[in-house]
C-alpha positions as CSV (number, residue, x, y, z in Angstrom):
1,M,-227.0,148.6,-18.1
2,C,-229.1,151.6,-16.9
3,G,-231.5,149.3,-15.2
4,S,-228.8,147.5,-13.2
5,H,-227.4,150.9,-11.9
6,A,-230.8,152.0,-11.0
7,A,-231.5,148.8,-9.1
8,T,-228.2,149.1,-7.2
9,V,-229.0,152.7,-6.2
10,L,-232.5,151.6,-5.1
11,C,-231.0,148.8,-2.9
12,I,-228.5,151.1,-1.3
13,L,-231.2,153.6,-0.5
14,L,-233.4,150.9,1.1
15,I,-230.8,149.6,3.4
16,P,-231.7,150.6,6.9
17,V,-229.3,153.2,8.3
18,P,-229.4,154.2,12.0
19,C,-230.5,157.8,12.5
20,L,-227.5,159.9,13.8
21,A,-229.7,161.7,16.3
22,Q,-231.0,158.5,17.8
23,Q,-229.9,158.2,21.5
24,P,-228.1,155.0,22.6
25,D,-229.9,152.8,25.1
26,T,-226.9,152.9,27.3
27,I,-224.4,155.5,28.5
28,R,-220.9,155.3,29.7
29,Q,-220.3,155.7,33.5
30,P,-216.9,156.7,34.2
31,R,-215.0,154.7,36.9
32,V,-211.2,155.6,36.5
33,A,-209.2,158.0,34.5
34,L,-205.5,158.6,33.7
35,T,-204.6,161.9,32.1
36,A,-201.2,163.5,31.2
37,G,-201.1,167.3,31.2
38,L,-199.9,170.5,32.5
39,G,-201.2,172.6,35.5
40,V,-201.7,172.7,39.3
41,S,-203.4,169.2,39.5
42,Y,-200.5,167.8,37.5
43,A,-197.9,169.3,39.9
44,G,-196.3,171.1,36.8
45,L,-196.0,168.8,33.9
46,G,-197.1,165.2,34.9
47,A,-200.0,162.7,35.2
48,V,-203.3,162.6,37.2
49,G,-205.2,159.5,38.3
50,E,-208.9,160.1,39.0
51,L,-211.1,157.7,40.8
52,Y,-215.0,158.4,40.6
53,L,-216.8,157.9,43.7
54,G,-220.2,156.1,43.7
55,Q,-222.3,158.0,41.3
56,P,-219.9,159.6,38.8
57,R,-220.4,163.2,40.0
58,Y,-217.6,163.3,42.3
59,S,-214.1,162.1,42.0
60,V,-210.7,162.1,43.9
61,L,-207.6,163.2,42.0
62,V,-204.0,162.2,42.7
63,G,-201.1,163.9,40.5
64,V,-197.4,163.5,40.2
65,G,-195.1,165.7,38.2
66,G,-192.5,168.4,38.0
67,L,-190.5,170.8,35.8
68,P,-186.9,170.8,35.1
69,E,-184.5,173.6,36.2
70,T,-184.1,176.3,33.6
71,D,-182.2,179.7,33.6
72,A,-185.5,181.3,34.3
73,T,-187.0,179.0,36.9
74,A,-186.0,176.5,39.6
75,G,-186.9,173.0,39.0
76,F,-189.1,171.1,41.2
77,V,-191.0,167.8,41.6
78,G,-194.4,167.5,43.3
79,A,-197.6,165.8,44.0
80,S,-201.2,166.9,44.2
81,L,-204.4,165.7,45.8
82,G,-207.8,167.1,44.8
83,L,-211.5,166.7,44.7
84,R,-213.8,167.3,41.7
85,G,-217.6,167.8,41.5
86,Y,-219.2,167.5,38.1
87,S,-222.3,168.7,36.7
88,G,-224.8,166.3,35.1
89,G,-224.1,164.8,31.6
90,S,-222.3,161.7,30.4
91,E,-219.9,163.1,27.8
92,S,-219.5,166.9,28.2
93,R,-219.6,168.2,31.9
94,L,-218.5,171.3,33.9
95,Y,-216.6,170.8,37.1
96,L,-215.3,172.6,40.3
97,E,-212.1,171.3,41.7
98,V,-210.3,171.9,45.0
99,T,-206.6,170.9,44.6
100,G,-203.6,171.1,46.9
101,A,-200.1,170.7,45.4
102,Y,-196.9,169.9,47.4
103,L,-193.9,170.8,45.5
104,V,-190.3,170.3,46.5
105,E,-188.3,173.1,44.9
106,E,-184.5,172.8,44.4
107,G,-182.7,175.2,46.9
108,D,-185.8,176.8,48.2
109,G,-187.3,174.0,50.2
110,D,-190.8,172.8,50.1
111,I,-193.9,174.9,48.9
112,Y,-197.6,174.1,49.2
113,G,-200.2,175.7,47.1
114,P,-204.0,175.0,47.3
115,A,-206.1,176.2,44.4
116,V,-209.8,176.3,43.3
117,L,-210.5,175.8,39.6
118,A,-213.6,175.7,37.4
119,G,-213.4,173.6,34.2
120,Y,-214.7,171.5,31.4
121,A,-214.2,167.8,30.8
122,H,-215.2,165.7,27.8
123,V,-215.1,162.0,27.6
124,A,-215.8,160.5,24.1
125,P,-217.7,157.2,23.9
126,N,-214.5,155.5,23.1
127,G,-213.0,156.8,26.4
128,R,-210.7,159.5,25.1
129,T,-210.6,162.3,27.6
130,F,-209.9,166.1,27.5
131,N,-210.2,168.5,30.4
132,V,-209.3,172.1,30.9
133,G,-209.7,174.3,33.9
134,V,-208.8,177.8,35.2
135,G,-208.9,179.4,38.7
136,A,-206.8,180.8,41.4
137,G,-204.3,179.4,43.8
138,R,-201.8,180.4,46.5
139,A,-198.3,181.0,45.0
140,T,-194.9,180.6,46.8
141,D,-194.9,184.3,47.9
142,E,-198.2,184.1,49.6
143,S,-200.0,186.0,46.8
144,V,-203.0,184.7,44.9
145,Q,-202.1,183.9,41.3
146,P,-203.9,182.4,38.3
147,A,-204.1,178.5,38.1
148,F,-204.8,176.2,35.2
149,N,-205.1,172.7,34.1
150,I,-205.1,171.1,30.6
151,G,-204.9,167.4,30.1
152,F,-205.5,164.6,27.6
153,G,-206.0,160.8,28.5
154,Y,-208.4,157.9,28.7
155,T,-211.3,157.2,31.0
156,W,-212.4,153.5,31.9
157,G,-216.0,153.0,32.6
158,R,-218.9,150.7,32.4
159,Y,-222.1,151.0,30.5
160,R,-225.4,151.3,32.2
161,P,-229.0,151.7,30.9
162,R,-230.1,155.2,30.2
């Protein structure tokens, strides 16, 4: 009995196992992303579609969203349009974003707020996407206020040789 267990262990140890540190021969090149989140690019609480231009270092963002009216704040619906420039890398990258949001606020008319954000984006090999950004933007009273984004979603892409 002891000999058969030793043979089993030896067979398991001899099975080739890929090294975890080994780099794949291909990398995922992002093409289109869809995320849901909160922030200026999401026009409040909403969704953002992102189209990567040519090389995936630049993208165009389009967002739609809003917030319901509460006792503390007026509700609004809105849309945003922005541009992102990414650092190198295929999964984890830094970005700089310039976004403008046009919000229709109940009772107070229309407001427009441009913002500049710096952030971090991660696209896992399976396409799951996370991004977070902080910066500053123009508020409704013409003052400069903190701006942020946080979102989760999916990025579609194609694989290309390394």
